[in-house]
py3Dmol code that shows the C-alpha trace and the ligand (Angstrom):
import py3Dmol

protein = """\
ATOM      1  CA  UNK A   1     -51.031  57.090  42.648  1.00  0.00           C
ATOM      2  CA  UNK A   2     -50.193  60.011  45.027  1.00  0.00           C
ATOM      3  CA  UNK A   3     -46.529  60.280  46.140  1.00  0.00           C
ATOM      4  CA  UNK A   4     -46.199  59.342  49.812  1.00  0.00           C
ATOM      5  CA  UNK A   5     -43.843  60.107  52.682  1.00  0.00           C
ATOM      6  CA  UNK A   6     -44.334  58.459  56.098  1.00  0.00           C
ATOM      7  CA  UNK A   7     -42.443  60.275  58.908  1.00  0.00           C
ATOM      8  CA  UNK A   8     -41.591  58.216  61.934  1.00  0.00           C
ATOM      9  CA  UNK A   9     -40.339  60.171  64.963  1.00  0.00           C
ATOM     10  CA  UNK A  10     -39.979  58.903  68.454  1.00  0.00           C
ATOM     11  CA  UNK A  11     -37.807  59.043  71.573  1.00  0.00           C
ATOM     12  CA  UNK A  12     -34.286  57.881  71.148  1.00  0.00           C
ATOM     13  CA  UNK A  13     -34.152  54.200  72.020  1.00  0.00           C
ATOM     14  CA  UNK A  14     -37.849  53.611  71.603  1.00  0.00           C
ATOM     15  CA  UNK A  15     -37.268  50.968  68.961  1.00  0.00           C
ATOM     16  CA  UNK A  16     -38.048  53.041  65.789  1.00  0.00           C
ATOM     17  CA  UNK A  17     -35.378  51.152  63.780  1.00  0.00           C
ATOM     18  CA  UNK A  18     -36.792  47.728  64.738  1.00  0.00           C
ATOM     19  CA  UNK A  19     -40.381  48.786  63.989  1.00  0.00           C
ATOM     20  CA  UNK A  20     -39.236  49.961  60.460  1.00  0.00           C
ATOM     21  CA  UNK A  21     -37.228  46.892  59.989  1.00  0.00           C
ATOM     22  CA  UNK A  22     -40.273  44.793  60.778  1.00  0.00           C
ATOM     23  CA  UNK A  23     -42.515  46.969  58.634  1.00  0.00           C
ATOM     24  CA  UNK A  24     -40.234  46.387  55.534  1.00  0.00           C
ATOM     25  CA  UNK A  25     -40.322  42.461  56.389  1.00  0.00           C
ATOM     26  CA  UNK A  26     -44.123  42.517  56.502  1.00  0.00           C
ATOM     27  CA  UNK A  27     -44.385  44.436  53.289  1.00  0.00           C
ATOM     28  CA  UNK A  28     -42.104  42.000  51.586  1.00  0.00           C
ATOM     29  CA  UNK A  29     -44.045  39.151  52.941  1.00  0.00           C
ATOM     30  CA  UNK A  30     -47.182  40.482  51.471  1.00  0.00           C
ATOM     31  CA  UNK A  31     -45.953  41.977  48.147  1.00  0.00           C
ATOM     32  CA  UNK A  32     -42.757  39.820  47.742  1.00  0.00           C
ATOM     33  CA  UNK A  33     -40.447  41.840  45.416  1.00  0.00           C
ATOM     34  CA  UNK A  34     -43.146  44.165  44.491  1.00  0.00           C
ATOM     35  CA  UNK A  35     -42.786  45.939  47.895  1.00  0.00           C
ATOM     36  CA  UNK A  36     -42.544  49.615  47.367  1.00  0.00           C
ATOM     37  CA  UNK A  37     -41.369  50.854  50.611  1.00  0.00           C
ATOM     38  CA  UNK A  38     -38.060  52.576  50.648  1.00  0.00           C
ATOM     39  CA  UNK A  39     -35.906  53.941  53.491  1.00  0.00           C
ATOM     40  CA  UNK A  40     -33.019  56.388  52.984  1.00  0.00           C
ATOM     41  CA  UNK A  41     -29.783  56.224  54.903  1.00  0.00           C
ATOM     42  CA  UNK A  42     -29.082  59.466  56.797  1.00  0.00           C
ATOM     43  CA  UNK A  43     -25.642  60.927  57.330  1.00  0.00           C
ATOM     44  CA  UNK A  44     -24.581  61.669  60.809  1.00  0.00           C
ATOM     45  CA  UNK A  45     -21.517  63.299  62.283  1.00  0.00           C
ATOM     46  CA  UNK A  46     -22.037  61.386  65.535  1.00  0.00           C
ATOM     47  CA  UNK A  47     -19.615  58.575  66.560  1.00  0.00           C
ATOM     48  CA  UNK A  48     -20.777  54.961  65.894  1.00  0.00           C
ATOM     49  CA  UNK A  49     -22.138  52.993  68.844  1.00  0.00           C
ATOM     50  CA  UNK A  50     -21.341  49.271  68.831  1.00  0.00           C
ATOM     51  CA  UNK A  51     -21.857  47.860  65.267  1.00  0.00           C
ATOM     52  CA  UNK A  52     -24.369  50.269  63.761  1.00  0.00           C
ATOM     53  CA  UNK A  53     -25.234  50.103  60.024  1.00  0.00           C
ATOM     54  CA  UNK A  54     -28.214  52.399  60.035  1.00  0.00           C
ATOM     55  CA  UNK A  55     -26.234  55.664  59.204  1.00  0.00           C
ATOM     56  CA  UNK A  56     -23.539  56.909  56.945  1.00  0.00           C
ATOM     57  CA  UNK A  57     -20.993  58.107  59.566  1.00  0.00           C
ATOM     58  CA  UNK A  58     -19.203  60.980  58.103  1.00  0.00           C
ATOM     59  CA  UNK A  59     -16.485  63.384  59.344  1.00  0.00           C
ATOM     60  CA  UNK A  60     -17.614  66.931  60.332  1.00  0.00           C
ATOM     61  CA  UNK A  61     -15.606  68.202  57.337  1.00  0.00           C
ATOM     62  CA  UNK A  62     -17.370  66.056  54.885  1.00  0.00           C
ATOM     63  CA  UNK A  63     -20.642  66.642  56.454  1.00  0.00           C
ATOM     64  CA  UNK A  64     -20.169  70.596  56.254  1.00  0.00           C
ATOM     65  CA  UNK A  65     -18.963  70.238  52.631  1.00  0.00           C
ATOM     66  CA  UNK A  66     -22.114  68.359  51.746  1.00  0.00           C
ATOM     67  CA  UNK A  67     -24.283  71.003  53.599  1.00  0.00           C
ATOM     68  CA  UNK A  68     -22.608  73.615  51.471  1.00  0.00           C
ATOM     69  CA  UNK A  69     -23.298  71.741  48.285  1.00  0.00           C
ATOM     70  CA  UNK A  70     -27.098  71.515  49.114  1.00  0.00           C
ATOM     71  CA  UNK A  71     -26.833  67.814  49.333  1.00  0.00           C
ATOM     72  CA  UNK A  72     -29.581  67.401  52.024  1.00  0.00           C
ATOM     73  CA  UNK A  73     -33.299  67.561  52.151  1.00  0.00           C
ATOM     74  CA  UNK A  74     -33.568  68.262  55.877  1.00  0.00           C
ATOM     75  CA  UNK A  75     -31.556  68.375  59.031  1.00  0.00           C
ATOM     76  CA  UNK A  76     -31.423  67.997  62.776  1.00  0.00           C
ATOM     77  CA  UNK A  77     -29.050  68.784  65.463  1.00  0.00           C
ATOM     78  CA  UNK A  78     -29.434  66.299  68.332  1.00  0.00           C
ATOM     79  CA  UNK A  79     -27.181  66.246  71.335  1.00  0.00           C
ATOM     80  CA  UNK A  80     -24.589  68.318  69.433  1.00  0.00           C
ATOM     81  CA  UNK A  81     -24.376  65.998  66.492  1.00  0.00           C
ATOM     82  CA  UNK A  82     -25.721  66.633  62.980  1.00  0.00           C
ATOM     83  CA  UNK A  83     -28.200  64.324  61.244  1.00  0.00           C
ATOM     84  CA  UNK A  84     -29.368  64.828  57.612  1.00  0.00           C
ATOM     85  CA  UNK A  85     -31.344  63.056  54.858  1.00  0.00           C
ATOM     86  CA  UNK A  86     -29.843  63.204  51.377  1.00  0.00           C
ATOM     87  CA  UNK A  87     -32.304  64.870  49.024  1.00  0.00           C
ATOM     88  CA  UNK A  88     -31.767  63.240  45.492  1.00  0.00           C
ATOM     89  CA  UNK A  89     -32.370  59.624  46.543  1.00  0.00           C
ATOM     90  CA  UNK A  90     -35.699  60.612  48.224  1.00  0.00           C
ATOM     91  CA  UNK A  91     -36.929  62.524  45.270  1.00  0.00           C
ATOM     92  CA  UNK A  92     -35.907  59.726  42.827  1.00  0.00           C
ATOM     93  CA  UNK A  93     -37.732  57.169  45.052  1.00  0.00           C
ATOM     94  CA  UNK A  94     -40.841  59.246  45.143  1.00  0.00           C
ATOM     95  CA  UNK A  95     -40.574  59.726  41.291  1.00  0.00           C
ATOM     96  CA  UNK A  96     -40.509  55.890  40.998  1.00  0.00           C
ATOM     97  CA  UNK A  97     -43.619  55.572  42.917  1.00  0.00           C
ATOM     98  CA  UNK A  98     -42.035  54.296  46.123  1.00  0.00           C
ATOM     99  CA  UNK A  99     -43.419  55.150  49.665  1.00  0.00           C
ATOM    100  CA  UNK A 100     -40.601  56.800  51.473  1.00  0.00           C
ATOM    101  CA  UNK A 101     -40.119  56.280  55.142  1.00  0.00           C
ATOM    102  CA  UNK A 102     -38.249  58.917  57.062  1.00  0.00           C
ATOM    103  CA  UNK A 103     -36.974  58.191  60.423  1.00  0.00           C
ATOM    104  CA  UNK A 104     -36.423  61.715  61.505  1.00  0.00           C
ATOM    105  CA  UNK A 105     -37.139  63.976  64.484  1.00  0.00           C
ATOM    106  CA  UNK A 106     -39.650  66.777  64.838  1.00  0.00           C
ATOM    107  CA  UNK A 107     -37.362  69.547  63.406  1.00  0.00           C
ATOM    108  CA  UNK A 108     -37.002  67.486  60.233  1.00  0.00           C
ATOM    109  CA  UNK A 109     -40.809  66.809  60.126  1.00  0.00           C
ATOM    110  CA  UNK A 110     -41.480  70.506  60.223  1.00  0.00           C
ATOM    111  CA  UNK A 111     -38.947  71.117  57.404  1.00  0.00           C
ATOM    112  CA  UNK A 112     -40.630  68.295  55.244  1.00  0.00           C
ATOM    113  CA  UNK A 113     -44.041  69.646  55.952  1.00  0.00           C
ATOM    114  CA  UNK A 114     -43.086  73.107  54.749  1.00  0.00           C
ATOM    115  CA  UNK A 115     -40.900  72.051  51.839  1.00  0.00           C
ATOM    116  CA  UNK A 116     -42.425  73.446  48.514  1.00  0.00           C
ATOM    117  CA  UNK A 117     -40.760  70.771  46.429  1.00  0.00           C
ATOM    118  CA  UNK A 118     -42.945  68.252  48.319  1.00  0.00           C
ATOM    119  CA  UNK A 119     -46.139  69.994  47.727  1.00  0.00           C
ATOM    120  CA  UNK A 120     -47.581  67.161  45.662  1.00  0.00           C
ATOM    121  CA  UNK A 121     -46.610  64.544  48.326  1.00  0.00           C
ATOM    122  CA  UNK A 122     -48.988  62.989  50.809  1.00  0.00           C
ATOM    123  CA  UNK A 123     -47.182  63.199  54.251  1.00  0.00           C
ATOM    124  CA  UNK A 124     -48.233  60.988  57.206  1.00  0.00           C
ATOM    125  CA  UNK A 125     -46.683  61.681  60.482  1.00  0.00           C
ATOM    126  CA  UNK A 126     -46.307  59.140  63.332  1.00  0.00           C
ATOM    127  CA  UNK A 127     -44.714  59.465  66.801  1.00  0.00           C
ATOM    128  CA  UNK A 128     -43.708  56.344  68.673  1.00  0.00           C
ATOM    129  CA  UNK A 129     -43.551  56.416  72.464  1.00  0.00           C
ATOM    130  CA  UNK A 130     -42.495  53.997  75.113  1.00  0.00           C
ATOM    131  CA  UNK A 131     -42.848  54.242  78.900  1.00  0.00           C
ATOM    132  CA  UNK A 132     -39.762  55.808  80.641  1.00  0.00           C
ATOM    133  CA  UNK A 133     -38.545  52.606  82.274  1.00  0.00           C
ATOM    134  CA  UNK A 134     -38.647  50.671  79.171  1.00  0.00           C
ATOM    135  CA  UNK A 135     -36.908  53.539  77.268  1.00  0.00           C
ATOM    136  CA  UNK A 136     -34.092  53.702  79.856  1.00  0.00           C
ATOM    137  CA  UNK A 137     -33.605  49.864  79.753  1.00  0.00           C
ATOM    138  CA  UNK A 138     -33.312  49.952  75.895  1.00  0.00           C
ATOM    139  CA  UNK A 139     -30.760  52.778  75.927  1.00  0.00           C
ATOM    140  CA  UNK A 140     -28.691  50.800  78.502  1.00  0.00           C
ATOM    141  CA  UNK A 141     -28.988  47.691  76.498  1.00  0.00           C
ATOM    142  CA  UNK A 142     -27.766  49.245  73.324  1.00  0.00           C
ATOM    143  CA  UNK A 143     -24.680  50.532  75.067  1.00  0.00           C
ATOM    144  CA  UNK A 144     -25.366  54.129  75.719  1.00  0.00           C
ATOM    145  CA  UNK A 145     -23.319  55.609  78.619  1.00  0.00           C
ATOM    146  CA  UNK A 146     -24.968  57.023  81.743  1.00  0.00           C
ATOM    147  CA  UNK A 147     -24.528  60.606  80.794  1.00  0.00           C
ATOM    148  CA  UNK A 148     -25.852  59.940  77.291  1.00  0.00           C
ATOM    149  CA  UNK A 149     -28.876  58.269  78.732  1.00  0.00           C
ATOM    150  CA  UNK A 150     -29.646  61.167  81.150  1.00  0.00           C
ATOM    151  CA  UNK A 151     -29.314  63.747  78.245  1.00  0.00           C
ATOM    152  CA  UNK A 152     -31.568  61.562  75.978  1.00  0.00           C
ATOM    153  CA  UNK A 153     -34.200  61.206  78.638  1.00  0.00           C
ATOM    154  CA  UNK A 154     -34.324  64.969  79.162  1.00  0.00           C
ATOM    155  CA  UNK A 155     -34.610  65.488  75.382  1.00  0.00           C
ATOM    156  CA  UNK A 156     -37.389  62.832  75.265  1.00  0.00           C
ATOM    157  CA  UNK A 157     -39.182  64.614  78.186  1.00  0.00           C
ATOM    158  CA  UNK A 158     -39.117  67.891  76.204  1.00  0.00           C
ATOM    159  CA  UNK A 159     -40.324  66.191  73.043  1.00  0.00           C
ATOM    160  CA  UNK A 160     -43.605  65.383  74.872  1.00  0.00           C
ATOM    161  CA  UNK A 161     -44.816  68.999  74.406  1.00  0.00           C
ATOM    162  CA  UNK A 162     -44.839  68.606  70.529  1.00  0.00           C
ATOM    163  CA  UNK A 163     -46.849  65.303  70.427  1.00  0.00           C
ATOM    164  CA  UNK A 164     -49.908  67.075  69.191  1.00  0.00           C
ATOM    165  CA  UNK A 165     -48.136  68.133  65.876  1.00  0.00           C
ATOM    166  CA  UNK A 166     -48.247  64.313  64.780  1.00  0.00           C
ATOM    167  CA  UNK A 167     -51.124  62.679  62.888  1.00  0.00           C
ATOM    168  CA  UNK A 168     -50.680  59.387  64.947  1.00  0.00           C
ATOM    169  CA  UNK A 169     -49.136  58.413  68.199  1.00  0.00           C
ATOM    170  CA  UNK A 170     -48.335  54.778  69.091  1.00  0.00           C
ATOM    171  CA  UNK A 171     -47.006  53.345  72.241  1.00  0.00           C
ATOM    172  CA  UNK A 172     -44.450  50.696  71.278  1.00  0.00           C
ATOM    173  CA  UNK A 173     -45.160  47.861  73.706  1.00  0.00           C
ATOM    174  CA  UNK A 174     -44.759  45.307  71.015  1.00  0.00           C
ATOM    175  CA  UNK A 175     -42.643  45.719  67.882  1.00  0.00           C
ATOM    176  CA  UNK A 176     -44.845  43.363  65.786  1.00  0.00           C
ATOM    177  CA  UNK A 177     -48.005  45.186  66.641  1.00  0.00           C
ATOM    178  CA  UNK A 178     -46.519  48.704  66.218  1.00  0.00           C
ATOM    179  CA  UNK A 179     -45.078  47.632  62.882  1.00  0.00           C
ATOM    180  CA  UNK A 180     -48.512  46.377  61.764  1.00  0.00           C
ATOM    181  CA  UNK A 181     -50.193  49.576  62.734  1.00  0.00           C
ATOM    182  CA  UNK A 182     -47.583  51.495  60.721  1.00  0.00           C
ATOM    183  CA  UNK A 183     -47.932  49.129  57.809  1.00  0.00           C
ATOM    184  CA  UNK A 184     -51.649  49.676  57.785  1.00  0.00           C
ATOM    185  CA  UNK A 185     -51.281  53.383  57.766  1.00  0.00           C
ATOM    186  CA  UNK A 186     -48.699  53.117  54.916  1.00  0.00           C
ATOM    187  CA  UNK A 187     -51.331  51.245  52.838  1.00  0.00           C
ATOM    188  CA  UNK A 188     -54.240  53.537  53.844  1.00  0.00           C
ATOM    189  CA  UNK A 189     -55.931  50.755  55.910  1.00  0.00           C
ATOM    190  CA  UNK A 190     -57.991  51.577  59.040  1.00  0.00           C
ATOM    191  CA  UNK A 191     -56.129  51.892  62.388  1.00  0.00           C
ATOM    192  CA  UNK A 192     -58.265  52.343  65.430  1.00  0.00           C
ATOM    193  CA  UNK A 193     -57.180  54.609  68.398  1.00  0.00           C
ATOM    194  CA  UNK A 194     -55.973  51.717  70.306  1.00  0.00           C
ATOM    195  CA  UNK A 195     -54.104  50.398  67.375  1.00  0.00           C
ATOM    196  CA  UNK A 196     -54.316  48.413  64.208  1.00  0.00           C
ATOM    197  CA  UNK A 197     -57.379  46.105  63.773  1.00  0.00           C
ATOM    198  CA  UNK A 198     -55.637  42.782  63.817  1.00  0.00           C
ATOM    199  CA  UNK A 199     -58.841  40.992  62.657  1.00  0.00           C
ATOM    200  CA  UNK A 200     -58.462  42.777  59.438  1.00  0.00           C
ATOM    201  CA  UNK A 201     -54.925  41.625  59.002  1.00  0.00           C
ATOM    202  CA  UNK A 202     -55.678  38.072  59.903  1.00  0.00           C
ATOM    203  CA  UNK A 203     -58.778  37.723  57.672  1.00  0.00           C
ATOM    204  CA  UNK A 204     -56.499  36.838  54.823  1.00  0.00           C
TER     205      UNK A 204
END
"""
ligand_1 = """\
24
5GP
P -29.825 58.489 67.489
O -28.494 59.081 67.773
O -30.578 57.897 68.651
O -29.581 57.470 66.346
O -30.675 59.537 66.768
C -30.967 60.773 67.473
C -32.211 61.399 66.927
O -31.980 61.861 65.582
C -33.505 60.499 66.788
O -34.528 61.226 67.199
C -33.653 60.202 65.351
O -34.891 59.933 64.845
C -33.048 61.500 64.682
N -32.580 61.386 63.309
C -31.918 60.374 62.756
N -31.533 60.613 61.557
C -32.151 61.776 61.243
C -32.075 62.578 59.954
O -31.651 62.210 58.986
N -32.883 63.778 60.152
C -33.488 64.203 61.246
N -34.097 65.307 61.216
N -33.458 63.497 62.435
C -32.742 62.335 62.391
"""
view = py3Dmol.view(width=600, height=400)
view.addModel(protein, "pdb")
view.setStyle({"model": 0}, {"cartoon": {"style": "trace"}})
view.addModel(ligand_1, "xyz")
view.setStyle({"model": 1}, {"stick": {}})
view.zoomTo()
view.show()
């Protein structure tokens, strides 16, 4: 089977993490312990918000040391903080036949798409959007400060001009539905323009 990476980008606060979490739950429900979806944990140099466990929070010194050692597969600088995916675990997972989900931004996506080490990998790219009011409400809810929110909304606005670079664009009005759409894509099932065909999923 061809190696597969699914890149999921989207506005900060759009609910990518929740969608991915739900996607893994669906896959475990369907395939039990045979689920072959795997998600690396990125390193970041930004400070932790509330109780987050979705990153390795590393000091700038350790971050830079790892950069110098060639530890990472790709990188992004967002709002003056570094975010990077470790390389070896991703290559190992692909070697074991696992589908790797990368929750990374457009810069990271472009690096992955042009990485010659990944030439034999099928790469699917998805962008997740939400309407501006919902986005702002989510950022507030997760504890971002007002200045942070303004900066993130401006970044989101600028990202709009790059949407055409993605294979699929989903509006995340409902986490379960969005996760089902992504799950369908991961497994090569049909996804209509207005989303995943739920009939197909519920046929049993
Ligand atoms: P946040 O601070 O909201 O958690 O993340 C900010 C942005 O960085 C988001 O767009 C997120 O998808 C992106 N991001 C998180 N981890 C990585 C990573 O390892 N690589 C890249 N390229 N982007 C990342």
